[in-house]
LUMGU-208499 format. One line per 4 residues: number of its first residue (from 1); their letters; for each residue x, y, z negated of C-alpha. Coordinates in pm, 1 decimal, padded with zeros to 6 digits. Layout:
NUM	A	X Y Z | ...;
//
This chain:
1	MHVL	-02173.1 01001.8 00010.7 | -02396.2 00632.1 -00084.9 | -02045.3 00505.8 -00151.3 | -01904.3 00770.6 -00344.9;
5	KSLV	-02254.1 00771.7 -00554.5 | -02180.6 00353.6 -00571.4 | -01889.8 00394.1 -00688.9 | -01923.5 00700.1 -00943.1;
9	RQPT	-02217.5 00468.3 -01109.2 | -01916.1 00164.3 -01176.9 | -01709.9 00281.6 -01457.2 | -01373.0 00027.2 -01386.9;
13	ALFG	-01420.5 00224.2 -00963.1 | -01453.3 00525.5 -01186.4 | -01164.9 00466.8 -01350.9 | -00988.5 00343.1 -01073.8;
17	LVIV	-01091.0 00674.3 -00834.3 | -01013.8 00908.1 -01061.0 | -00640.2 00703.2 -01125.5 | -00593.9 00742.5 -00701.9;
21	LAVI	-00688.9 01133.7 -00698.3 | -00487.9 01223.1 -00956.8 | -00164.8 01031.2 -00776.8 | -00223.9 01168.3 -00484.3;
25	VLAV	-00277.0 01542.2 -00614.6 | 00029.4 01516.8 -00758.8 | 00198.9 01358.9 -00543.1 | 00126.8 01642.7 -00273.4;
29	AAPW	00152.5 01921.9 -00524.5 | 00512.9 01782.6 -00645.0 | 00719.1 02085.7 -00483.4 | 00499.1 02319.9 -00720.8;
33	IAPF	00420.7 02098.2 -01007.2 | 00814.5 01913.1 -01070.3 | 00974.2 02148.8 -01334.5 | 01349.6 02106.8 -01152.2;
37	DPDN	01483.4 02024.4 -00869.8 | 01464.9 01580.0 -00861.5 | 01827.7 01572.0 -00720.6 | 01956.3 01812.7 -00923.0;
41	QMFD	02248.6 01653.4 -01162.1 | 02215.1 01943.5 -01457.0 | 02518.8 02083.0 -01665.5 | 02258.4 01999.7 -01981.2;
45	GLSL	02066.5 01680.2 -01856.1 | 02297.1 01433.8 -02031.0 | 02428.6 01388.5 -02404.9 | 02775.0 01438.2 -02544.0;
49	EGAP	02842.8 01073.2 -02476.0 | 02655.3 01092.1 -02131.1 | 02391.4 00881.0 -02231.8 | 02038.1 01002.5 -02086.1;
53	LPPG	01841.3 01205.7 -02281.0 | 01469.1 01106.1 -02413.7 | 01200.3 01233.5 -02314.8 | 01077.0 01591.2 -02570.6;
57	GDFL	01215.5 01952.8 -02523.8 | 01271.9 02061.5 -02159.7 | 01242.8 01726.7 -02020.3 | 00916.7 01555.7 -02034.3;
61	LGTD	00957.3 01250.5 -01957.5 | 01366.3 01272.9 -02066.9 | 01666.1 01219.1 -01811.0 | 01801.3 00935.7 -01590.6;
65	TLGR	02143.0 00846.3 -01567.0 | 02271.4 01127.4 -01363.7 | 02109.3 01405.4 -01541.7 | 01831.6 01416.3 -01381.5;
69	DLFS	01465.2 01524.1 -01496.4 | 01270.3 01194.8 -01493.8 | 00935.6 01342.9 -01435.0 | 01053.3 01549.8 -01135.9;
73	RLLF	01170.2 01298.9 -00975.3 | 00861.1 01024.3 -01041.3 | 00660.1 01289.3 -00877.7 | 00837.0 01280.4 -00519.2;
77	GART	00868.4 00934.1 -00551.6 | 00517.0 00954.5 -00580.9 | 00500.5 01114.2 -00257.5 | 00744.1 00824.9 -00090.5;
81	SLII	00590.8 00532.5 -00243.4 | 00202.0 00664.6 -00126.3 | 00390.8 00772.0 00195.8 | 00464.2 00408.6 00269.0;
85	GLVA	00162.7 00261.3 00148.7 | -00081.1 00456.7 00399.2 | 00171.5 00397.8 00649.5 | 00275.5 00058.0 00613.2;
89	NGIA	-00067.5 -00016.3 00543.5 | -00232.5 00185.2 00823.0 | -00009.7 -00023.2 01058.3 | -00099.6 -00329.9 00944.0;
93	VGIG	-00466.1 -00267.4 00987.3 | -00422.6 -00136.5 01330.8 | -00221.4 -00483.1 01426.1 | -00471.6 -00680.3 01199.5;
97	LLVG	-00742.9 -00570.0 01351.3 | -00587.6 -00540.2 01716.8 | -00522.0 -00967.9 01694.1 | -00815.7 -00978.0 01514.3;
101	IVAG	-01026.2 -00928.9 01775.0 | -00877.3 -01003.3 02030.3 | -00850.0 -01314.1 01965.9 | -01184.9 -01413.6 01830.0;
105	YLRG	-01351.9 -01221.8 02170.9 | -01178.6 -01355.0 02431.3 | -01032.3 -01730.8 02227.7 | -00930.7 -01984.4 02512.9;
109	FLGT	-00560.2 -02011.5 02551.3 | -00480.8 -01656.8 02463.0 | -00671.2 -01660.1 02114.3 | -00523.4 -02024.0 02041.3;
113	LLMR	-00166.4 -01834.7 02099.4 | -00243.1 -01574.9 01864.3 | -00391.6 -01740.6 01606.9 | -00118.7 -02009.8 01580.4;
117	FTDL	00176.1 -01703.6 01603.2 | -00073.3 -01583.0 01303.8 | -00060.5 -01866.1 01059.7 | 00316.2 -01941.8 01159.6;
121	MMAF	00415.8 -01577.7 01028.2 | 00164.4 -01650.8 00704.4 | 00402.0 -01969.8 00639.5 | 00674.2 -01730.5 00559.9;
125	PALL	00690.7 -01594.9 00201.2 | 00572.9 -01250.2 00244.9 | 00866.9 -01074.4 00010.4 | 01117.0 -01325.6 00156.6;
129	LAIV	01061.9 -01229.7 00464.9 | 01038.8 -00837.8 00446.7 | 01389.0 -00882.7 00241.8 | 01561.1 -01072.4 00546.3;
133	LAAL	01346.0 -00763.3 00780.1 | 01452.2 -00476.3 00514.5 | 01874.5 -00649.2 00482.2 | 01915.1 -00637.3 00829.6;
137	LRPS	01774.9 -00345.5 00941.0 | 01908.0 00002.3 00848.7 | 01681.8 00042.2 00504.7 | 01515.0 00433.4 00540.2;
141	LWIV	01134.3 00561.3 00460.7 | 01031.0 00511.3 00811.9 | 01205.6 00136.5 00794.9 | 01115.4 00001.5 00513.7;
145	AMVI	00722.2 00133.7 00626.0 | 00788.9 -00024.9 00958.2 | 00891.9 -00383.4 00780.9 | 00595.8 -00342.9 00528.6;
149	AMVN	00349.2 -00374.1 00805.6 | 00510.9 -00694.9 00960.4 | 00502.9 -00879.0 00696.6 | 00124.3 -00799.6 00581.4;
153	WVQI	-00061.8 -00767.3 00919.8 | -00164.8 -01117.6 00903.0 | -00432.3 -01163.9 00634.2 | -00618.7 -00901.6 00786.8;
157	ARIV	-00594.3 -01075.5 01117.7 | -00690.1 -01418.9 00959.0 | -00998.8 -01241.2 00838.1 | -01109.7 -01060.1 01122.3;
161	YTET	-01093.8 -01348.1 01420.9 | -01328.4 -01508.6 01184.8 | -01608.8 -01228.7 01182.5 | -01537.1 -01147.0 01519.9;
165	RGLV	-01613.9 -01537.9 01608.2 | -01936.7 -01511.9 01434.7 | -02041.7 -01157.6 01544.5 | -01945.9 -01300.2 01944.3;
169	ERDF	-02197.7 -01589.7 01857.2 | -02520.9 -01311.5 01762.5 | -02810.3 -01287.4 01962.4 | -02741.4 -00909.5 02011.0;
173	IMAE	-02456.2 -00980.4 02137.7 | -02642.8 -01193.7 02384.6 | -02865.5 -01022.0 02489.2 | -02564.8 -00743.7 02627.6;
177	RSLG	-02411.8 -01012.9 02773.8 | -02719.7 -01109.3 02935.4 | -02806.0 -00696.2 03056.8 | -02419.6 -00656.3 03235.3;
181	AGHG	-02227.8 -00523.6 02946.6 | -01843.1 -00529.3 03006.9 | -01613.1 -00598.9 02762.7 | -01520.9 -00299.7 02641.1;
185	RILF	-01885.7 -00176.9 02599.1 | -01932.5 -00512.6 02367.2 | -01619.5 -00490.7 02184.5 | -01620.9 -00082.7 02079.8;
189	LHIL	-02017.8 -00013.6 02031.5 | -02094.6 -00370.5 01916.8 | -01838.2 -00534.8 01744.7 | -01563.1 -00324.5 01617.5;
193	PHLI	-01851.4 -00137.9 01408.4 | -01922.3 -00418.1 01215.6 | -01546.0 -00478.8 01172.3 | -01425.7 -00156.8 01004.6;
197	PTAI	-01618.1 -00193.7 00745.2 | -01412.4 -00487.5 00652.5 | -01105.4 -00266.3 00763.2 | -01196.9 -00032.2 00464.0;
201	VWGT	-01167.4 -00273.1 00222.6 | -00884.3 -00455.1 00310.0 | -00663.5 -00107.4 00346.2 | -00808.2 -00036.0 00036.4;
205	LGIA	-00687.7 -00336.2 -00138.3 | -00419.6 -00314.0 00119.5 | -00248.1 -00024.9 -00079.9 | -00197.3 -00192.7 -00369.4;
209	TTVL	-00000.3 -00495.7 -00284.6 | 00214.2 -00267.0 -00047.2 | 00325.5 00008.4 -00347.4 | 00440.2 -00328.3 -00516.5;
213	LEAT	00605.0 -00441.2 -00214.8 | 00741.7 -00101.1 -00155.1 | 00844.1 -00065.1 -00533.0 | 01015.6 -00451.7 -00527.0;
217	LSFL	01240.0 -00385.1 -00215.3 | 01400.6 -00063.3 -00343.4 | 01420.0 -00254.6 -00700.1 | 01625.7 -00502.5 -00464.8;
221	GIGV	01807.9 -00206.2 -00345.0 | 01710.7 -00256.1 00027.2 | 01378.9 00029.5 00014.1 | 01459.5 00342.5 -00005.2;
225	QPPQ	01788.7 00499.7 -00023.1 | 01921.0 00688.6 -00324.1 | 01900.0 00995.1 -00360.2 | 01558.4 01000.1 -00183.5;
229	PSWG	01332.1 00916.1 -00471.7 | 01078.6 00599.4 -00458.8 | 00940.0 00394.7 -00818.4 | 01121.1 00103.3 -00777.2;
233	NIIF	01447.4 00242.0 -00674.6 | 01447.6 00484.8 -00997.7 | 01369.5 00129.0 -01230.8 | 01739.3 00031.7 -00969.1;
237	ESQS	01924.1 00286.9 -01004.2 | 01805.2 00262.9 -01450.0 | 01847.4 -00100.5 -01464.6 | 02144.7 -00162.8 -01678.2;
241	YFQA	02036.5 00127.4 -01903.8 | 01683.1 -00115.9 -02051.0 | 01773.2 -00133.9 -02375.7 | 02020.0 00208.7 -02419.6;
245	APWL	01776.9 00417.0 -02258.2 | 01417.8 00202.3 -02204.9 | 01177.5 00474.1 -02093.1 | 01391.0 00479.6 -01742.4;
249	VFFP	01222.5 00198.4 -01688.1 | 00914.0 00188.6 -01936.4 | 00783.2 00524.1 -01727.1 | 00777.5 00427.9 -01330.3;
253	GAII	00688.2 00037.9 -01378.9 | 00411.1 00166.2 -01587.6 | 00301.1 00433.8 -01307.3 | 00318.0 00192.9 -01046.8;
257	LLTA	00147.4 -00044.4 -01230.7 | -00106.8 00180.6 -01286.8 | -00155.4 00335.7 -00954.0 | -00172.5 -00105.3 -00750.7;
261	LSFN	-00461.7 -00136.2 -01029.3 | -00640.9 00128.1 -00914.0 | -00670.7 00100.8 -00598.1 | -00709.7 -00275.7 -00671.6;
265	LVGD	-01071.2 -00149.4 -00881.7 | -01122.9 00079.6 -00581.8 | -01130.7 -00230.4 -00304.7 | -01291.4 -00444.5 -00489.6;
269	ALRD	-01602.2 -00205.7 -00542.5 | -01593.3 -00097.2 -00210.2 | -01608.3 -00450.2 -00085.2 | -01927.4 -00536.1 -00292.0;
273	ILDP	-02080.0 -00195.9 -00198.8 | -02031.8 -00259.1 00180.1 | -02023.2 -00626.9 00208.5 | -02270.5 -00723.0 -00102.6;
277	TQRG	-02234.3 -01052.1 00016.6 | -01885.3 -01090.4 -00165.3 | -02023.8 -00921.7 -00499.9 | -01873.5 -01104.0 -00771.5;
281	RG	-01635.5 -01305.6 -00547.9 | -01266.6 -01256.7 -00661.9;
//
């Protein structure tokens, strides 16, 4: 409750929170809100010349190159993009927490090995690595989510490792060890709770990165495959109509930008609220 009140008091965070909630509600309610089936190629969805129809009339945001309602496809595309964002980012946060905690707590050979592997993964450009993995595997919603998770966990692991290294040297951890507390008790009752705020902040910020990366992969044709709509593949399918039908690129592009910005605003605010020492940084 304190966190929510603090978010509401910040205009930029409140703006981001409203947009995020609106996108989530629209995505969940898409089957009931969408005026048309997103895959239905309507007879009156193209002009006499076979061109997409501009916004207006029966089609709020116009139609795409196959005569499908763009508004309906964007609503269902929100479901795809958010599912990938939440699943991929949840997996990335889980892997990052596991690697960072194990490496920071155990240290020694295993800790060094894990962090050198993390450094190796960080050396590869994330987009290039995602493109290679997506190209090698058969693209689908869940494959794309796994690919994005595989390239996004490294930053979280590095942050968690650093924080864990600091925590294990604290007096209360030393006291627990001197009292004979086991590793499980120390990890789950004393170290992990201190890392939850970090996981929440990075999880929120990571959704924006994940949504953008999914849109990039779909735009390149190696993400979620048509006819299943996602914001990225809607742009991919319409790129040749950029001048003739600019709304096909403008609307999904604007939604991607606004959604990513909103998650970043909420994530920045959460960082300031949950970790006051970071206030004003970044």
